[in-house]
N, C-alpha and C positions, 0 to 999 in steps of 0.2 A: 695496372692489371697484372695479376699473377697467373702463370700457367703452370699447373702441376701435372707431371706425368707419373703414372702409377703402374708399377709392376712390369715394365718393359725396358729392353735395351733399345735406346733410341739415339740416333744422331740425325737431327732434322734441322732444317733452316727455317726459322720463324721470321717471316718478312713482314714488316710493318713500315709505314711511311717514315723515312728518316732513320730506320733501325733495321739492321739485319743481324741476328744473334744466333749462334749455334746452341742448340739444346742437347746436352749429352747426359745420359744416365747409363753408366756402364754396368756396374754390378749391384748397385743399391736397388732396393725395392721401390724407392720413390726418389724423385728429384724435383726441384722447383726452379722454374725459370721466372724471373720477376722483371717486369717492365711497367712503366707508369701508363695507365689508361688516359687517353685524351678525354677531357671532360668539356662539355659544351659551356660556353660563357653566356649564352643567350637563352631566353624562353624558359628559365628555371622556375622553381627548383626541379631538378631531374632526379628521379629515382635511380638507384643502381642495383645491379643484380649479379650474382655469380652464375655463370653459364657453363654447363658441361654437356658433352655429347657421349652417348652410348653408341658406338659405331657398329655397323653391320659386318665389318671386317675385323675379326678377332685379333688380327696382327697389328691393327692400328692402335696408337696409344690412347689411354684414357686421359682426358684433358679437362681442366677447370680454368676458365677465364674469369677473374674476379673484377668487380667494380665496373661492369659494363653499364653505360648510361642507357636508360630505357625511355623511349618516346611513347608516351601514353595519351597525350592530349594533341588535338589537331594542330596547334601551332608548332609543337615540337616535331610532329611527324612531317609537316610541310617543310620545316627548316632542315631536319635530318642532318646529314653529314656536311652540308654546306654551312653549318653553324660555325661561328668563331670558336675554336677549340683551344684548350690548354695544350702544352707540349705533351706528346705521348703517342701511343698507338691508337689509330682510329678504328673503333669497333662500336656498333650501335645496335640495340635490340628495339624493334618496333612491336607494340602489342595493342590489341583491340579486344573489346568486351565481346564482340559478336563475330562469328565466322562469316567471311565474305571473300569475293575475288578482290584483290588489292593491286593498285597500280604503283609503280615506282619509276622515277626518272632521274637523270643525272644533271639537270640544268644547274649551272653554277657550281658543280662539284669538280674540282681541279685534278683529281687523281682517280685511277680505276678502282672499282670495287667488285667484289663478288657478293651475291645475295643468296641466302638460303631461305626458302619459304617453308613455314611450319604449320601443319594442320592442328585441329583441336585435339588430336591424340598425342601431340608433341613430337610428331615425326616430320623429318625433312621430306618434302614432296617434290622439290625442284631446286636446282642451283643454276644461277645465271651469272655470266660475266657482264659487267656494266662499264661502258666507255665514258671517259670524262666529257663533260659539257653536252652530252647527248640528250636532246629534248624528246626523243621518242619514248613513249610510255611502255614499260615492261610489265605486263600483267601476270599475276599468278595464274597457273593453269588450273588450279583447284581452289576451293574456298580455304582460307587460312585465318589463323588468329594471331600469328606472329611472323616476324622475319628478322634475320640478323644480317647486317652488312659488315664486311671486313675487307681489308686489302688483299688482293691475290698474292701469292697462292696459299694463304692461310688455311682455307677450308681443306684443300687437298693435302697440305702438309699434316694437318691434324686428323686426316683420314675420314672427314665428314663427307658422306655421300647420301643420295636419295635413300631413305629408309633409316638413316641415323636418327636416334632419339635425342631430344634436347631436355635437359634437366635444369630447373631454375632453383637456386638456393639463395638465402640471405636477402630476400626481397619480399617480406611478409605483406606489405601493402599491395604489391602487384599480384601475388599468388592468391592471397586470402580475400583481398578486396576488389580485385580486378577480374581475374579469370583463373581457372585451373585447367590443366590439360586433363582430358578424359582418358584415364588409363584403364 
């Protein structure tokens, strides 16, 4: 996974399981923070996608996360972040063809996660903290077509809040053949 910050002076701590790295862009117009995305070893093949957010807070950095695995089929979605993964930063995008209320839970997931629910307009509608091994179902408050899970405090460090817009790149099968956000 690569994270690019564009046009900001930034000193932030990007926290991922097993990795804490300082991202610094002092005077340059862009800087790149590179880490390897964890890839699922099961229920493949998995599509990958580049994910970026347009944040509601202009002071927040513009960020691109590359090579995010995308769970598009039921088996992948049920397996989610409890899949055996390669070494790297855990992040996963879930996507559906149809908008609906969606449940998530943390059964058999050994580390905390944050989840951002995304509506058909490509906007974050809700962000929730999820506790390891919790079998309580966490439903989206609104109908959604996507959700992204990351380890905390990644979303807050990246400035992602309710109202932030998600942009998907380099995933033509997903966007063209699966769904497109209604802009």
